[in-house]
Biopython code that builds the backbone (N, CA, C, O; Angstrom):
import numpy as np
from Bio.PDB.StructureBuilder import StructureBuilder

atoms = [
    (1, "MET", "N", (256.723, 138.831, 249.719)),
    (1, "MET", "CA", (257.505, 139.791, 250.419)),
    (1, "MET", "C", (257.404, 141.277, 250.201)),
    (1, "MET", "O", (257.390, 141.593, 249.011)),
    (2, "VAL", "N", (257.325, 142.341, 251.136)),
    (2, "VAL", "CA", (257.485, 143.779, 250.853)),
    (2, "VAL", "C", (258.727, 144.107, 250.763)),
    (2, "VAL", "O", (259.473, 143.860, 251.710)),
    (3, "ARG", "N", (259.150, 144.654, 249.746)),
    (3, "ARG", "CA", (260.304, 145.132, 249.474)),
    (3, "ARG", "C", (260.670, 146.628, 249.950)),
    (3, "ARG", "O", (260.143, 147.552, 249.330)),
    (4, "LYS", "N", (261.470, 146.892, 250.927)),
    (4, "LYS", "CA", (261.502, 148.437, 251.529)),
    (4, "LYS", "C", (262.275, 149.159, 250.500)),
    (4, "LYS", "O", (263.179, 148.792, 249.750)),
    (5, "LYS", "N", (261.548, 150.515, 250.703)),
    (5, "LYS", "CA", (262.242, 151.511, 249.528)),
    (5, "LYS", "C", (262.811, 152.340, 250.603)),
    (5, "LYS", "O", (262.243, 152.542, 251.676)),
    (6, "GLU", "N", (264.058, 152.851, 250.236)),
    (6, "GLU", "CA", (264.813, 153.818, 250.916)),
    (6, "GLU", "C", (264.414, 155.170, 250.693)),
    (6, "GLU", "O", (263.952, 155.482, 249.596)),
    (7, "ILE", "N", (264.554, 156.094, 251.705)),
    (7, "ILE", "CA", (264.324, 157.433, 251.130)),
    (7, "ILE", "C", (265.626, 158.094, 251.668)),
    (7, "ILE", "O", (266.020, 158.146, 252.833)),
    (8, "GLU", "N", (266.266, 158.643, 250.405)),
    (8, "GLU", "CA", (267.578, 159.259, 250.446)),
    (8, "GLU", "C", (267.424, 160.622, 250.593)),
    (8, "GLU", "O", (266.802, 161.034, 249.614)),
    (9, "VAL", "N", (267.685, 161.474, 251.319)),
    (9, "VAL", "CA", (267.753, 162.888, 251.647)),
    (9, "VAL", "C", (269.054, 163.656, 251.626)),
    (9, "VAL", "O", (270.127, 163.078, 251.799)),
    (10, "THR", "N", (268.968, 164.918, 251.421)),
    (10, "THR", "CA", (270.143, 165.705, 251.392)),
    (10, "THR", "C", (269.808, 166.997, 252.581)),
    (10, "THR", "O", (269.027, 167.836, 252.131)),
    (11, "LEU", "N", (270.168, 167.196, 253.656)),
    (11, "LEU", "CA", (270.263, 168.114, 254.562)),
    (11, "LEU", "C", (270.917, 169.542, 254.122)),
    (11, "LEU", "O", (272.148, 169.559, 254.109)),
    (12, "THR", "N", (270.381, 170.487, 253.836)),
    (12, "THR", "CA", (271.229, 171.558, 253.140)),
    (12, "THR", "C", (270.512, 173.185, 253.338)),
    (12, "THR", "O", (269.377, 173.290, 253.804)),
    (13, "ARG", "N", (270.980, 173.888, 253.101)),
    (13, "ARG", "CA", (270.570, 175.321, 253.212)),
    (13, "ARG", "C", (270.005, 176.057, 251.994)),
    (13, "ARG", "O", (270.569, 175.857, 250.918)),
    (14, "ASP", "N", (268.940, 176.898, 252.041)),
    (14, "ASP", "CA", (268.689, 177.586, 250.717)),
    (14, "ASP", "C", (269.739, 178.890, 250.602)),
    (14, "ASP", "O", (270.681, 179.143, 251.352)),
    (15, "ARG", "N", (269.328, 179.560, 249.547)),
    (15, "ARG", "CA", (270.353, 180.888, 249.341)),
    (15, "ARG", "C", (269.915, 181.688, 250.310)),
    (15, "ARG", "O", (270.565, 182.726, 250.432)),
    (16, "HIS", "N", (268.901, 181.518, 251.136)),
    (16, "HIS", "CA", (268.901, 182.718, 252.471)),
    (16, "HIS", "C", (269.083, 181.919, 253.735)),
    (16, "HIS", "O", (268.423, 182.211, 254.733)),
    (17, "GLU", "N", (270.033, 180.824, 253.741)),
    (17, "GLU", "CA", (270.459, 179.918, 254.834)),
    (17, "GLU", "C", (269.506, 179.507, 255.544)),
    (17, "GLU", "O", (269.731, 179.456, 256.754)),
    (18, "ARG", "N", (268.277, 179.123, 255.099)),
    (18, "ARG", "CA", (267.061, 178.645, 255.937)),
    (18, "ARG", "C", (267.202, 177.126, 255.616)),
    (18, "ARG", "O", (267.546, 176.842, 254.469)),
    (19, "SER", "N", (266.991, 176.194, 256.439)),
    (19, "SER", "CA", (267.167, 174.620, 256.487)),
    (19, "SER", "C", (266.140, 174.368, 255.208)),
    (19, "SER", "O", (265.167, 175.037, 254.860)),
    (20, "LEU", "N", (266.844, 172.873, 254.493)),
    (20, "LEU", "CA", (265.945, 172.752, 253.234)),
    (20, "LEU", "C", (266.602, 171.138, 253.337)),
    (20, "LEU", "O", (267.729, 170.710, 253.588)),
    (21, "VAL", "N", (265.349, 170.523, 253.025)),
    (21, "VAL", "CA", (265.388, 168.962, 252.624)),
    (21, "VAL", "C", (265.427, 168.859, 251.280)),
    (21, "VAL", "O", (264.736, 169.645, 250.632)),
    (22, "VAL", "N", (266.237, 167.879, 250.598)),
    (22, "VAL", "CA", (266.076, 167.374, 249.183)),
    (22, "VAL", "C", (266.018, 166.056, 249.476)),
    (22, "VAL", "O", (266.952, 165.463, 250.017)),
    (23, "VAL", "N", (264.695, 165.398, 249.071)),
    (23, "VAL", "CA", (264.406, 164.214, 248.854)),
    (23, "VAL", "C", (264.540, 163.731, 247.484)),
    (23, "VAL", "O", (264.103, 164.288, 246.477)),
    (24, "ARG", "N", (265.195, 162.628, 247.552)),
    (24, "ARG", "CA", (265.639, 161.878, 246.113)),
    (24, "ARG", "C", (264.497, 161.061, 245.753)),
    (24, "ARG", "O", (264.179, 160.379, 246.727)),
    (25, "GLU", "N", (263.882, 160.889, 244.928)),
    (25, "GLU", "CA", (263.151, 159.919, 244.375)),
    (25, "GLU", "C", (262.134, 159.438, 245.706)),
    (25, "GLU", "O", (262.390, 158.432, 246.369)),
    (26, "SER", "N", (261.386, 159.999, 245.876)),
    (26, "SER", "CA", (260.451, 159.537, 247.102)),
    (26, "SER", "C", (259.583, 158.716, 246.719)),
    (26, "SER", "O", (259.346, 158.336, 245.573)),
    (27, "PRO", "N", (258.938, 158.341, 248.002)),
    (27, "PRO", "CA", (258.122, 156.837, 247.806)),
    (27, "PRO", "C", (256.788, 157.383, 247.113)),
    (27, "PRO", "O", (255.989, 156.547, 246.691)),
    (28, "LEU", "N", (256.488, 158.848, 246.965)),
    (28, "LEU", "CA", (255.587, 159.427, 246.602)),
    (28, "LEU", "C", (255.619, 159.857, 245.015)),
    (28, "LEU", "O", (254.633, 159.872, 244.277)),
    (29, "SER", "N", (257.022, 160.218, 244.635)),
    (29, "SER", "CA", (257.184, 160.830, 243.648)),
    (29, "SER", "C", (258.814, 160.078, 242.972)),
    (29, "SER", "O", (259.740, 159.714, 243.696)),
    (30, "SER", "N", (258.803, 160.013, 241.734)),
    (30, "SER", "CA", (260.022, 159.755, 241.176)),
    (30, "SER", "C", (261.069, 161.038, 241.136)),
    (30, "SER", "O", (262.295, 160.922, 241.117)),
    (31, "LEU", "N", (260.465, 162.065, 241.128)),
    (31, "LEU", "CA", (261.309, 163.324, 241.299)),
    (31, "LEU", "C", (261.809, 163.812, 242.246)),
    (31, "LEU", "O", (261.285, 163.325, 243.248)),
    (32, "ASP", "N", (262.723, 164.688, 242.549)),
    (32, "ASP", "CA", (263.392, 165.065, 243.587)),
    (32, "ASP", "C", (262.445, 166.073, 244.366)),
    (32, "ASP", "O", (261.528, 166.581, 243.720)),
    (33, "ILE", "N", (262.549, 166.299, 245.288)),
    (33, "ILE", "CA", (261.540, 167.319, 245.912)),
    (33, "ILE", "C", (262.356, 168.135, 246.711)),
    (33, "ILE", "O", (263.100, 167.492, 247.451)),
    (34, "GLU", "N", (262.442, 169.335, 246.785)),
    (34, "GLU", "CA", (263.027, 170.433, 247.546)),
    (34, "GLU", "C", (262.007, 170.626, 248.513)),
    (34, "GLU", "O", (260.841, 170.685, 248.123)),
    (35, "ILE", "N", (262.308, 170.745, 249.856)),
    (35, "ILE", "CA", (261.008, 170.934, 250.652)),
    (35, "ILE", "C", (261.852, 171.624, 252.067)),
    (35, "ILE", "O", (262.995, 171.432, 252.484)),
    (36, "TYR", "N", (260.716, 172.510, 252.575)),
    (36, "TYR", "CA", (261.698, 173.273, 254.073)),
    (36, "TYR", "C", (260.930, 172.099, 255.157)),
    (36, "TYR", "O", (259.822, 171.565, 255.100)),
    (37, "PRO", "N", (261.817, 172.003, 255.932)),
    (37, "PRO", "CA", (261.381, 171.207, 257.459)),
    (37, "PRO", "C", (259.891, 171.383, 257.731)),
    (37, "PRO", "O", (259.303, 170.304, 257.796)),
    (38, "HIS", "N", (259.186, 172.374, 257.893)),
    (38, "HIS", "CA", (258.021, 173.110, 258.675)),
    (38, "HIS", "C", (256.924, 172.202, 257.351)),
    (38, "HIS", "O", (255.984, 171.501, 257.727)),
    (39, "ARG", "N", (257.209, 172.356, 256.059)),
    (39, "ARG", "CA", (256.339, 171.737, 255.163)),
    (39, "ARG", "C", (256.383, 170.059, 255.237)),
    (39, "ARG", "O", (255.431, 169.313, 255.006)),
    (40, "LEU", "N", (257.548, 169.723, 255.567)),
    (40, "LEU", "CA", (257.662, 168.054, 255.899)),
    (40, "LEU", "C", (256.857, 167.626, 256.754)),
    (40, "LEU", "O", (256.164, 166.613, 256.658)),
    (41, "ARG", "N", (256.917, 168.503, 257.782)),
    (41, "ARG", "CA", (256.228, 168.108, 259.072)),
    (41, "ARG", "C", (254.652, 167.946, 258.691)),
    (41, "ARG", "O", (253.989, 166.915, 258.795)),
    (42, "GLU", "N", (254.216, 169.215, 258.226)),
    (42, "GLU", "CA", (252.752, 169.386, 257.758)),
    (42, "GLU", "C", (252.483, 168.247, 256.641)),
    (42, "GLU", "O", (251.712, 167.369, 257.027)),
    (43, "ILE", "N", (252.798, 168.157, 255.803)),
    (43, "ILE", "CA", (252.640, 166.782, 254.969)),
    (43, "ILE", "C", (252.468, 165.533, 255.583)),
    (43, "ILE", "O", (251.575, 164.718, 255.355)),
    (44, "ALA", "N", (253.619, 165.428, 256.572)),
    (44, "ALA", "CA", (253.585, 163.968, 257.549)),
    (44, "ALA", "C", (252.428, 164.038, 258.211)),
    (44, "ALA", "O", (251.806, 162.977, 258.242)),
    (45, "ALA", "N", (251.904, 165.026, 258.795)),
    (45, "ALA", "CA", (250.549, 165.132, 259.790)),
    (45, "ALA", "C", (249.721, 164.800, 258.956)),
    (45, "ALA", "O", (249.231, 163.713, 259.262)),
    (46, "VAL", "N", (249.160, 165.374, 257.676)),
    (46, "VAL", "CA", (248.262, 164.913, 257.060)),
    (46, "VAL", "C", (248.198, 163.763, 256.457)),
    (46, "VAL", "O", (247.116, 163.332, 256.058)),
    (47, "LEU", "N", (249.444, 163.033, 256.285)),
    (47, "LEU", "CA", (249.475, 161.819, 255.814)),
    (47, "LEU", "C", (248.953, 160.689, 256.849)),
    (47, "LEU", "O", (248.254, 159.751, 256.465)),
    (48, "VAL", "N", (249.320, 160.845, 258.080)),
    (48, "VAL", "CA", (249.470, 160.080, 259.157)),
    (48, "VAL", "C", (247.496, 160.181, 259.592)),
    (48, "VAL", "O", (246.889, 159.186, 259.989)),
    (49, "LYS", "N", (247.010, 161.172, 259.451)),
    (49, "LYS", "CA", (245.407, 161.519, 259.505)),
    (49, "LYS", "C", (244.959, 160.759, 258.466)),
    (49, "LYS", "O", (244.218, 159.862, 258.868)),
    (50, "ILE", "N", (245.173, 160.774, 256.905)),
    (50, "ILE", "CA", (244.752, 159.788, 255.983)),
    (50, "ILE", "C", (244.711, 158.563, 256.585)),
    (50, "ILE", "O", (243.633, 158.052, 256.887)),
    (51, "ALA", "N", (246.120, 157.850, 256.866)),
    (51, "ALA", "CA", (246.141, 156.673, 257.242)),
    (51, "ALA", "C", (245.085, 156.282, 258.361)),
    (51, "ALA", "O", (244.484, 155.208, 258.314)),
    (52, "ASP", "N", (244.923, 157.081, 259.226)),
    (52, "ASP", "CA", (243.879, 156.695, 260.431)),
    (52, "ASP", "C", (242.727, 156.689, 259.833)),
    (52, "ASP", "O", (242.094, 155.635, 259.894)),
    (53, "GLU", "N", (242.240, 157.632, 259.229)),
    (53, "GLU", "CA", (241.000, 157.494, 258.450)),
    (53, "GLU", "C", (240.436, 156.210, 257.535)),
    (53, "GLU", "O", (239.290, 155.770, 257.445)),
    (54, "ALA", "N", (241.494, 155.840, 256.986)),
    (54, "ALA", "CA", (241.494, 154.834, 256.002)),
    (54, "ALA", "C", (241.286, 153.764, 256.717)),
    (54, "ALA", "O", (240.584, 152.892, 256.207)),
    (55, "GLU", "N", (241.715, 153.594, 257.779)),
    (55, "GLU", "CA", (241.762, 152.242, 258.590)),
    (55, "GLU", "C", (240.529, 152.585, 259.822)),
    (55, "GLU", "O", (240.127, 151.668, 260.538)),
    (56, "ALA", "N", (240.129, 153.645, 259.930)),
    (56, "ALA", "CA", (238.876, 153.577, 260.805)),
    (56, "ALA", "C", (237.577, 152.979, 260.260)),
    (56, "ALA", "O", (237.228, 153.107, 259.087)),
    (57, "GLY", "N", (237.001, 152.429, 261.037)),
    (57, "GLY", "CA", (235.281, 151.663, 260.909)),
    (57, "GLY", "C", (234.499, 152.889, 260.479)),
    (57, "GLY", "O", (234.568, 154.011, 260.982)),
    (58, "GLY", "N", (233.814, 152.525, 259.559)),
    (58, "GLY", "CA", (232.534, 153.613, 259.684)),
    (58, "GLY", "C", (232.943, 154.922, 258.584)),
    (58, "GLY", "O", (232.074, 155.734, 258.267)),
    (59, "VAL", "N", (234.139, 155.006, 258.134)),
    (59, "VAL", "CA", (234.346, 156.247, 257.545)),
    (59, "VAL", "C", (233.854, 155.895, 256.167)),
    (59, "VAL", "O", (234.057, 154.745, 255.778)),
    (60, "PRO", "N", (233.262, 156.708, 255.420)),
    (60, "PRO", "CA", (232.520, 156.500, 254.089)),
    (60, "PRO", "C", (233.837, 156.520, 253.036)),
    (60, "PRO", "O", (234.875, 157.147, 253.245)),
    (61, "GLN", "N", (233.589, 155.800, 252.017)),
    (61, "GLN", "CA", (234.854, 155.594, 250.986)),
    (61, "GLN", "C", (234.416, 156.574, 250.323)),
    (61, "GLN", "O", (233.224, 156.875, 250.262)),
    (62, "GLY", "N", (235.626, 157.355, 249.584)),
    (62, "GLY", "CA", (235.551, 158.283, 248.242)),
    (62, "GLY", "C", (236.628, 159.165, 248.259)),
    (62, "GLY", "O", (237.512, 159.168, 249.115)),
    (63, "LYS", "N", (236.550, 159.852, 247.382)),
    (63, "LYS", "CA", (237.516, 160.790, 247.040)),
    (63, "LYS", "C", (237.586, 162.076, 248.234)),
    (63, "LYS", "O", (236.547, 162.702, 248.446)),
    (64, "ARG", "N", (238.485, 162.331, 248.776)),
    (64, "ARG", "CA", (238.502, 163.496, 249.827)),
    (64, "ARG", "C", (239.764, 164.585, 249.133)),
    (64, "ARG", "O", (240.460, 164.395, 248.135)),
    (65, "THR", "N", (239.742, 165.632, 249.976)),
    (65, "THR", "CA", (240.826, 166.793, 249.595)),
    (65, "THR", "C", (241.176, 167.240, 250.923)),
    (65, "THR", "O", (240.323, 167.629, 251.720)),
    (66, "TYR", "N", (242.421, 167.193, 251.180)),
    (66, "TYR", "CA", (243.196, 167.494, 252.591)),
    (66, "TYR", "C", (243.804, 169.028, 252.279)),
    (66, "TYR", "O", (244.301, 169.396, 251.214)),
    (67, "GLN", "N", (243.645, 169.735, 253.368)),
    (67, "GLN", "CA", (244.507, 170.954, 253.244)),
    (67, "GLN", "C", (245.885, 170.814, 253.894)),
    (67, "GLN", "O", (245.837, 170.403, 255.054)),
    (68, "VAL", "N", (247.001, 171.046, 253.442)),
    (68, "VAL", "CA", (248.124, 171.156, 253.916)),
    (68, "VAL", "C", (248.993, 172.535, 254.542)),
    (68, "VAL", "O", (249.505, 173.039, 253.542)),
    (69, "GLY", "N", (249.240, 173.061, 255.316)),
    (69, "GLY", "CA", (249.670, 173.832, 255.770)),
    (69, "GLY", "C", (248.659, 175.226, 256.053)),
    (69, "GLY", "O", (247.635, 175.372, 255.385)),
    (70, "SER", "N", (248.937, 175.909, 256.780)),
    (70, "SER", "CA", (248.250, 177.171, 257.419)),
    (70, "SER", "C", (248.953, 178.444, 257.082)),
    (70, "SER", "O", (248.325, 179.450, 256.750)),
    (71, "ARG", "N", (250.380, 178.401, 257.172)),
    (71, "ARG", "CA", (251.455, 179.519, 256.496)),
    (71, "ARG", "C", (251.132, 180.079, 255.414)),
    (71, "ARG", "O", (250.715, 179.305, 254.552)),
    (72, "ASP", "N", (251.174, 181.142, 255.152)),
    (72, "ASP", "CA", (251.514, 181.805, 253.850)),
    (72, "ASP", "C", (252.274, 182.723, 253.932)),
    (72, "ASP", "O", (251.999, 183.914, 254.071)),
    (73, "GLU", "N", (253.734, 182.007, 253.813)),
    (73, "GLU", "CA", (255.172, 182.351, 253.481)),
    (73, "GLU", "C", (255.812, 182.643, 252.380)),
    (73, "GLU", "O", (256.752, 183.430, 252.272)),
    (74, "GLY", "N", (255.181, 181.848, 251.336)),
    (74, "GLY", "CA", (255.777, 182.187, 249.822)),
    (74, "GLY", "C", (256.764, 181.227, 249.648)),
    (74, "GLY", "O", (257.308, 181.058, 248.557)),
    (75, "ILE", "N", (257.077, 180.483, 250.800)),
    (75, "ILE", "CA", (257.988, 179.213, 250.415)),
    (75, "ILE", "C", (257.526, 177.623, 250.680)),
    (75, "ILE", "O", (258.276, 176.701, 250.359)),
]
sb = StructureBuilder()
sb.init_structure("model")
sb.init_model(0)
sb.init_chain("A")
sb.init_seg("    ")
for serial, (resi, resn, name, xyz) in enumerate(atoms, 1):
    if name == "N":
        sb.init_residue(resn, " ", resi, " ")
    sb.init_atom(name, np.array(xyz, "f"), 0.0, 1.0, " ", f" {name:<3s}", serial, name[0])
structure = sb.get_structure()
């Protein structure tokens, strides 16, 4: 039986009043992560792409590197 892991988040704002998400002990890390919503969406899109490629037939196995994000905002 697979044990489901909860994802605990806090929706808040940073010191400049921009929306911010705090992920507590995410499934990918035991550390708390502070992340802006647009970055969260970018990572989610890349994770979906990775999952699709992993399941696709004929995709060579091996190490890959994926680019996350296209904005250079310093956040």
